[in-house]
N, C-alpha and C positions, 0 to 999 in steps of 0.2 A: 522318594517314598515309593515302595513297591507293594503291589497287591497280587498275591499268587493264588491260583485256583486250579483245581483239577478239571480239565476240559470235559471229562465224562460226567462230572457232577454239576458244574456251572458252565453253561454254554458260553462261547467266546463273546457273543454279542452282549450278554449280560455282564460279563467281566469288563468289557470295554465301556459299557454305560456306567458301571461302578467307578471306573477310573475317570471318566468324564465328569462325574459328580464330584469326585475328590479334587479334580483340577480346579473346579469352580470355587471350592472351599479354600484350597491351599494357595491363596493369593494375598496380597497386601501384607499385613502383619504376620500371616501364617504362610508366607510364600516359600515354596521349595522349587528347585529348578525343574525337576521332572517328576511326573507320576508314571510309574512303569507297570504295565500289565504283564504278569509273569505266568502264563499258562503252562501246565505240565500234565503229563499222563503217567500211568503206571505200567511198567513192562515187567518182563520176567526177572530182571536184575534190580528192580526197584523203580523209583520215580525218576523221570527225566524231563527236562525242559523241551518244549516244542518250538517250532519256528514262528509261532504266532504272537511273539512278544510285540508290544506296541507302546511307544513312548508318547506322553502328553507333556510337552515342554512349555515353559513360559517363553514369550518372545524375548530375544536378546535386548538388554536395556539400552544399548547403543549400537551403532553400525559395527558390524564385524568385518573381518577380512572379506567375507562373501559379498556383503553389501558394497564395500568399497570397490571391489573388482567389477561387480555388476554395473555400478555407476560409471565405470570407465568403458563400458560397452563390451566387456569381455564375457566369455561363456563361463558359467559356474555350474558344473555338473555334479550333482550329488548322487552317489550310489549307495543303496541299502539304507542304513539307519540315519544317514546324514540329515535327511529332511526332518525326521522326528526330533533330532537334537536341536535344530535351529527353528523348529516350527515352520519350516519351508522358507523362512525369510532369507533373502539374498541369493536364492537359487534361480537359475534360468532353465534348469532341466532336472528332473528326478527320475532315476531308474530304479524301480521297486523290485529288488531281489533280496534273498534272505541268507542262504548258506554261503560259506566261504567259496566253495567251488563256483556257484552261480555268480557271486560277486566278481571273482577273477575272470570268468568268461565275459562278463559285462565290461570289465576294464580292457580286455583284449579288443573288443569291438570298438570301444571309444578310441583306443590308440590307433586304430586304422582310419579314423576320421581326421579331417583337417580343421582344426579350431585353435583359437587363441584364448587362453584362460586356464582355469583350474578344474581338474577332475578330483573330487574329494571322496575318499572311500573309507568305509569302516568294515573290518573283518570281525564279526561278532562271535563266530563259533569258537575262536581260540580261547576266550575266557569263559563264555557262557556254557559251552558243552564240556570243556576239559579243565581249564584253570580252576573255576569255581567248584568243580566236581572232584578235584584232586586226582584226576585221571592222567598220570604221568605218561603212560604209553600212548593214550589218545592224543595228548598234547604234542608229543613228539611226531606222531604221524601227521597231525594237522600242519605243523611247521614244515615238514618234509613235502607235503602236497603244495603248500604255498611256494616253497623253493622251486618246484618244477614249473609252476606258473610264472614265477619271477623271471626265469630264464627266457620264457617266451615274451614276456612284457619288455624286457630290456632290448630284445632284438627289434621291436617295433618302434623304439624311440627314435625321434629325429635328432639331428645334430644339436639343436638348440632347446631340446626338452629337458626339464628338470624332474627327477623322480625321487621322491622322499618316502622312506619307510620309518615310522616311529610308533610310539604308543602313548596313551594318555595315563597309563598307570601300570604297575606290575601286577601279575597274577600267577605267581609261582605255584604250580600244581603239587609241589613236594612239601609245601609248608603244612603244619598241622591244621591251620585255619582254612576255611573256604572263602575268606574275604580277600580283597585286593591286597597284594603285598607291596612293600614300600621300597624295593630296590630301584636304582636308577633305570630309566628306560632307554632303549637304543635310539639313536638318530643316525640314519644312513641317508646320505644325499649323493645321488649319482647324476652327473651331467657329462656328456661325452667330451666337451671341450674345456673342462676344468680339471686341473691336476689334483690327484688324490692327496689329502692331508688329514692328519688326526686333529680334530677340533678340541679334544679333551672333554671336560665336563662343562656343559653350558647350562645357564640358569633360566628357568621360566618357559612356559609353553608359548609365550609370545615370540620367542626366538624363531619358531617355524613360520608364524604369520609374517614377521618382519622379513624373513628370507624370501618367502614366496612373493610378497607384495613388491619388494624392490626388484626382484628378478623379472617380474612380469610388467612392471610399470616404469622402472628406473627411478622411482621416488621412494622416500623414506616412509615407513609405516608409523603413523602417530595415533 
């Protein structure tokens, strides 16, 4: 459920309180996973979303990958929207940033640290600012900026680090609709000491969780 408001008409704090009230109502028989505050402003080219989005999520109904790794004594670092998605559950650290560039800068700093565990990242601009707005050129430039950061990230990886790039849905900016599109999403897994292979099409988002958990703990994810 999303509640959108013009920041110049409805102040952010009021919008957030509206979402908090909706969160209390949308539970039990009326439960929805997230209540999303969607603030926007008007510019010379029309309305645009701001960085002040905020998510109000239900607690996960059972232990997630994050909880399981945390119980193993591993670091679970969430960057940007990850805390909101999981209501903070399972994280050992939260890094509050918004734009893709700021997120990538935060990732570079984390990669310079010595830790064992998961750094979980969400790049929100790609679909929020460009995919949902059908901005093909902006989408292209956004991906190109990430490519430049990706080169820096890969150089910081240690021999036993695993680096995964994937998506939770499609958001093709060239489709007539502004909704999520339904094409298959990419799954790229890079580790220096593993030979490159084509995995073909894999089924289910739990494939990522199973891969990460087994790599970090040596145990099967159940």
